[in-house]
Every structure is written in C-alpha cells, then in structure tokens.
N, C-alpha and C positions, 0 to 999 in steps of 0.2 A: 818434731815440727818440721814442715817442709819450708824452712826459711832460707832466703837467699840474701838477707840483709847483711850478712857477714862478708859477702863478696863485694869489694869496693867497685869493681867494674860494673856489676849488676846494678848497684845503687846509682852509679853515674848514668848508665844507659836508661834506666827507668825514670830517673829524675829529669833527664834531657827530654824524654818522651812527654812527661807531664808538662814541662816548660813549653814544648811545641804545641801541645793541646791548648794550653792556656793562651798562648799567642794567637792561635787560630780563633779562639773564642772572642778575641778583640775585634775580629772582622765578621763575627757570626751574627745570626738572628737571635739576639738574646732576650727572648721573652722570659717571663718568670718561670714557666714550666721548663724551658730549655736550660736556664741557669741552675735550677734544682737538680735536673737530671744529669747535667754535666758535672755538677759538684759530686753527685753520687759516683760517677765514673772515676773521677780523680781520687775519691776515697777508696774505691776498689783497687786502683792502681797502687795507692799507698799500702793497702792491705797486703798486696802481693809481695811487698818487701819484707813483711813480717811473717806471713804464713801463706805460701803459694797455694797450699791445699785448701785452706779456708776461703781464699779469694776465688778459686775455681768453683767451689761449691756455691759460693754467693752469686757468682755470675749465672750458674745454672738455675738457681732459685729465682733470680730476678728477671730472667729473659721472658718467661710467659707473662709476668706481671706488667712488663713494659711494652708488650706487643703493640698496643694501640698508639704508642708514641711514634709509630712509623711515619705519621704525617707531620711530626715535629722536625722540620728541616732546619738544621743548624748552619750548614754551609752549602753553597751551590757553585759549581764550576762548569758553566755551560749546561749540558744535559745531565751532568753528574751531580746528584744531590746526596748530601751526607746528613743522616739523622742520628738520633741517639742509638738506635739499634745497630747502625753501621759502626759506630764507635765502640759499642759493646763487642761486636764481632772482631774488630781490630784488637781490642784488649785481650780477647781469647787467643788470638794469633801471637800477640806480643808475649803473653804468659808462656805459651808453648816454646817460643824462640828463647826466652830467658831461661827456661828449664833446660834446654839443650846446652846452652853455653855456660850457665852459672849454677844450675841445680845439680842434683845427683843423677844425671843422665847416664844410663848404662845400656849400651848397644845390645848386650846379650838379652835384655828384656824384650827386645823388639824383633830381632833377627829371625825368630821362630814363628812370627805372626804372618801368615800368608795375606791376611787382610791388610796389613801394613803395606805390602808391595802392590796389591791390587788397588789400594787407595792412591798410591803414588802414580801408577799408570793412568788411572782415571783422571787425576788432576793434571798430569802432563798433557794428555789429549785435550782436556778442556782448555788449557793455556794455549795450545797450538790453534784451537778453533777461534781464539780471540782475533788472530790475525786474518781470519776469513770472515769476520763478523759483519753483519749488516748494521749493527748498533753497538759500537765499541764500548760506550759507557755502561750499557746493560750487561755486556759480557764481562767487563771488569768487575762490576758489582757482584755478579753471580759467581765468578771464580773466587773472589774473596770470601763469599758466603760458604762455598764448598771448602775452602781452606780453613775456615773457622770450625766447620763440622769435623774435618780431619783433625784439627787441633784438639777438639773435645775428646775424640777417640785416643789421640796421642797422650793427652794429659790423664785420661782414665787409666791407661797402662802405666804411665810413669809416676803419677802422684797417688793413685789409689789401688795398689796391687795386692792388698791383703783382705781377708774376710771382714775384718773390722771396718776398713775403709769402704768396702762394698756396701756394708750395712748402713753406714752414714750416707752414702750416695743414694741408696734406695729410699731412706727416710726423707732426705732432702727433696727428692723428686715427688714423693707423695704429698708433702706439705706445700710444695711450690704450686700445686693445683688448687689449694684452698682459697687464696685471694681471687683468682679468676672465677672459681665456682661460686663464691659469695657474691661477687658482682653479678654473675648470671642469675642468682636467686633474686637479687634486687630487680633485675630486668624482668624476670617472670612475674613478680608481684606487681610491678608498675606497668607491665605491658609495654616495655620500651625495647624489646628485642627486634629482630629483623622480621617485618611482616611478610607473610607468604601464604596465600590461599586461606586466609582467615585465621591463621595461627601466628604466634610470635616466637620465632626461633632465637633462643638466647645465645650469646656469643662471649659473654664475660669480658675479659680484657683482651681477647683475641680480635682479629679483624674479620672473622667469619665463623659461623656456627660449626662448620665442618672441622675447622682447625681446633676449636675448643673440644669437640667430640673426640677426635683421635688423640689429643693430648690427654684428656681425662682417661682414655682407654689404658694408657701406660700406667697412670697412677692407680687405677682400679686393679690392674693385673698385679702390681707390686704389693698393694695393700692386702689383696687376697692371699698372695704368697706368704706374707708375714702372719696373717691370721691362721693359716694352716700349718705354719712351721714354728710358731711360738708356743711356749708352754701354756696350757689352758688356764693356769692360775694367774697368769700375768695380766695386769691392768691394761697393758698395751693392746691385748687382743680386742677388748671392748672399744678402745679408741679407734683402732684400724677398722673394726667392724662398722662403727658409725660413719667413719670417713668414706669407706667403700660404698655404703648404702646411699650416702649423700651424693657422692660423685656419680653413681649410677642414675640417681634421680635427675641430676642436672644433665647427664648424657641423654636421657630420654627427652628432655626439654629442648635439646638442640635439633631434634627431629632429623638426625643424620642417619639415613638408612644404611649406608656403608659401615658406620660405626656399630649399628645394631648387629649386623651380620658378623662383624669382626669380634664383637663381644661373645656371641654365640659360639663362633669358631674356637676362641680361646678357652671357654668353659668346657667345650666338648673335648678338645685335645688334652687339657689338663685332667679332666674327669676320666677319660678313657685310659690315659697313661697311668694314673695312680689313684686319684682322689674320686672314687666312684660315688661315695655318699654325697660329696660336694656337688657332683654333677646332677644328682637326683634333686637335691634341694634347690639348686640354681635353676634347673629346668622348671620345677613347679612354681617357683617365684616369678619367673619370666612369663609363664602362662597366666598367672594371677594378675600381673601388671598389665599384660596385653588385654585381658578381658575387662579390666577396670577402666581403661583410658581409651575412649573412642577415637580421638585424633591420632593416637599412636597406632591404632589398628589400621586406620585409613592410610597413614604414611607408610607403614610396614607392608601392607597388602599391595601398595602401588608398585613394589619391586617386581611382583609376579604378574601384574596386569598389563595387557597390551593397550597402550594409550599413545596414539600418534602425536599428541600434543604434550605428553608427559616428559619429565626430565631424562628418563631412561632412553626414550626414542631420540630426544635432543642430543644426548651423548653420542649415540651411534652415528647420527648425522655429522656431528662435530668431528668424530674420529675418521669418518670417511673422507671429509674434506682435508683433515690433517694429514692423512696418508697420501693424498694427492700432492700436497705441498712437499712432503718428505721425498716423494719420487722425483721431484724436480732437482733435488740435490742430495741423493742418497748416500754419497760417500763423504761429503764435506759438511753437510748441514748448513745452518745459517749463522752459527756462532753460539756458544754457550750462553744461556740466559735470554735468548731471543724468541723462543717459541711463542710466547704470548704476543709479542710485537708482530711477528710474522702473520699469525692468525688474524690479528686485529686489522692488518693492512689488506690481506687477501680475502677476508670474509666479511660480509655485510654486518655492520655493527648491530643491526636490528635482529640478528639471529641469536643474540645473547652474548654471554661472557666469552672472551677470547682465551681464557685459561684452558689448557688441553684436557683437563680432567682425566689424565692418564699419564702417569709418570714415565712410562716407557716410551710413549709417543713424544713426550716433552724432550727426553734425552735424545731420541732419534732426530727430532727436528733441530736440536741444538748442535749435534756433532755427527750426525749420520751413523752409518753402520759401525765405525770404529768406536765412537763414544758409547753407543748402545751396548756393544759387545763387552767393552771394559766395565760398564755398570753391571751387566749380568754376571760377569766373572767376579766382581766385587761381592755381589749378593751370594753367589755360590760359595765363595771363600768364607763369608760370614756364617752361613748355615753349616758349612762343613766344620768350621772351628767350634761352633756351639754343640753340634752333635758329637764330635770327637771328644770334647771336654766332658760332656755328659757321660759317655761310655767309660772314660778313664777315671772319672771322679769317684772317690770312696766316701767323701764326707756327705752325710745325708742331706743337710740343709742346702749346701751348694749344688748338689746333684738335683734337688728339687727346683732350685732357682733356674737351672738350665732348662727344665721342662717348661716352666712358666715363660721364660724368655724366648724359647723356641716357638711356643704357641703364639706369643705376641708377634714375633717376627713373621711367622707364616701368615697370620691374619692380616697384618698391616701391608705386607708386600703383595698379597693377593688383592686387597682393596685398593692398592696403588694403581691398579689397572682401571679404576673408575673414579679416581679423585686426585687431588693435587697435594699428596702427603709429602712428597719430596720438597715442596715449597714451605713446609711448616718447620722453620728453623729451630724453634724451641724444642719441638719433639725430636728432631734429628740430633741436636746437641745432646739431649739427655739419653736417647737410645744408644748413640755411639759411645758416649762416656760410659754407660753401663756395659756395653760390649767390651770396651778396653779394660775396664776394672775387673770384670768377671773372668775374662780370658787370662789376664795376668794373675789373678788370684788362683785360678786352676793350676797354674804352673808351680805354685809354691807348695812346699810340703805341708801336710795336714797339721793344723794347730788347734788349740782349745777353743779358739773363737769361731771356728768353722761350724 
C-alpha cells in the first residue's frame, strides 16, 4: 500500500491543508452543489493519508465526471476565480509534493526519463512568461494547470511503476468514461445536446462535444488493447467489447470530425503494426456505420469539401489572424494561458470562438518561440521514450501496449493542429499518467504480471 499515514510530518502537513481549505470554505460561495463537491475533495485528501495510490486513481476517475462543475465558483479574488476543478488540480499537486517528501520517492526512478527534464524546462519557461503576461490571473491558473498535468506524470512514475499498477490505471481510465458516456446517451435520447446545423452534438459531463470525443478516444484505444490482449475465454473480453462499442457509438454522436480521423489513424497504425485481422474488421464496421447514418456522412464529408462558410475555412482564417498576433511578439508571447484572451481582444467577436483550435499556435501565442520549442522537444522526448521502450521490451502484453499508446499519441498530437486538445485537462492527466506508469514499468525486470 502506498500509505503515508505513518509519517507524522505528512499527517500534519495534509491535515493543515485540510484545515486551510475548510477555513476558505467559510468565506466561499457555499451552494449545496459546492458543499457536496468540496466534501468530496476533503474525503480524497483524507484518502491520500491512507493510500496515496488509490487517491491518485480516484482523482483521475473523478476529473471527467466533474468537468461541468467548471462554472461552480467557490472563491473569487479579483479576476482569479477558484472552482472545484481548480481545487482538484491543487490536490493533485499536493499529492505529488507529499510523495516527494513523505512517500517512497526514489530519484533513480526519474533521472533516466528525458520527458521529466523536458517537462521541467517547459514549466520553467511557462513560469517566466507569467512576468510578461497581459493577464496575470489567467497565466497563474494555466501554469497551475500545467503543474497538475506534470504531477499526474510524476505520480504515474512514482506510484504506478509495475505491470499490475499499469493494468489498474488502464481499467480506471476505461471506466471513468462510463458516467460521461451515459449522460451523453441521455442527451441523445432527449435531444438536449449542443444544437448545430440541425443535429444535437452530445457532450456528456464535458464542456464541449470535442472534449468528450477525444476523451472517449483514449478509453476506446485502451479497451481495444485489452480485448486483443486478454485470453479469449475471459469474461472481461465481452465486457470491454461492449464498452468499446458503446463508446464508439457515443463518439459518433459528438460529430467531432477530428476524433473520427484520429480513430481511423489509431486503427490503421495498430492494424498495420500487428493486428491485421482487427484492421479488416474495424474497416468494414466503419464503412457499415458510415453508410447507415446520413448525418454522419454529411459531417465526415465536410472535411474534404471546400466551403467558404464551413468550420474548416473558419479555422484557416482564425490561424491566419493568430499568426499575425504571434508575429507582434514572436520571442516573448503574451503570457502562458492568454491565447484565448488575446484573440478575443484583437479579433471581432462576431467571427466566432476565440479558442485557437490549434495547440501549437496556442503555445506560440502564450510564450513565443522559446515555449513552442520546449513543447515540441517535450513531444519528441515522449515519442522517443515510447518507441525506445517498445523496441527494448520483451514482454508481449507491454510491448503491444506501447503500439496502442504510440498510435494514440500520433493521432492526438496530429489532431492537436486543428483542435484545443491541450486544453482538455482530464485527457491530459490520464494520458501523462499512463505515460509515466508505462515508461516506469518498462524499466522493471520482467515479471509474471506482465
């Protein structure tokens, strides 16, 4: 058990944190929903005293479920607003700090990870950009969000370094998508999704259909991995088969074209790499679904159609304007987390959403060439580590996992050039926790659980 309750200092620190949170709540906006959500956070804080690993998995499970609580503001300090998701992110960071000082932290488990160093460089440059920020409160929130993503990676390495731990993490992520997917099904039945051109795009417990789509993409990838790597006689195969089909159905109902393309990329990479029969079955199934659902045909076909008023053309216009704003401050940027604000100020609001819809443009606007370069180096170190681990790995199941994870990474980071995936905190937490756990697991000697 990853318990830190035996350490008196850790009990004191976390108890003091709980007391401070409780005192803050005395001055907070205590609606019934805020009270219940805050009580949940205090329970998670208490759980970390008993089992840090279980607390970490619980946080990862709850994050997508609580995504809509982004509007539940608990505290406000001027322009800085703190909601339940902010506190959950702080809890992730506190858990990481507690593990360093009071857990079984071993520097040797981290010093070989190039991604660890590239994360540090990216965060340092982000912190530097705060002092140059046009919107200090937005920059502070964003750097804390990035710190929480790094904390998820850090805890994946430190708390979940074995094949058994990795399996638990995979299953946690798969089942964490079930509550948002069920809520999305309810929205589909009752036509309460996001209306757009005569269709209703479901979003579940997320704030936007695209966020739900890419989040489901990770759960689908992991479910298919388990299906193809579990023994055929296991009841789990049928369970994960049903879940993957259900998630794909909900993914279609989000009408997110980027996620459609990403799903095809993942299946193609996995199929060509090893599972050719799976590729054939998946390809035939997708053709069947495409032929069966006319709205899906229309949505998918629009990717390849030239429409001056369509969202693809709108994106190109947005990126052109964004590049102009970037060229005004190419070396310093406007401050981490300010891209959306800058676009909303400089661009007519009647032209649509100020979200950059391109993660690389977002990072460039935030911190100029230095931050963009550090982010690209971070991604290179991530892919390099996954590919190297795949080539060195001798355990069949873990080797196959790296194929699936690499396919997911390639698809998502390509689609990041047309969407706001870096802004999806739930997905980023889980993806980087997986990266940390899998890379740490690859460093261990083969065992029977692999």
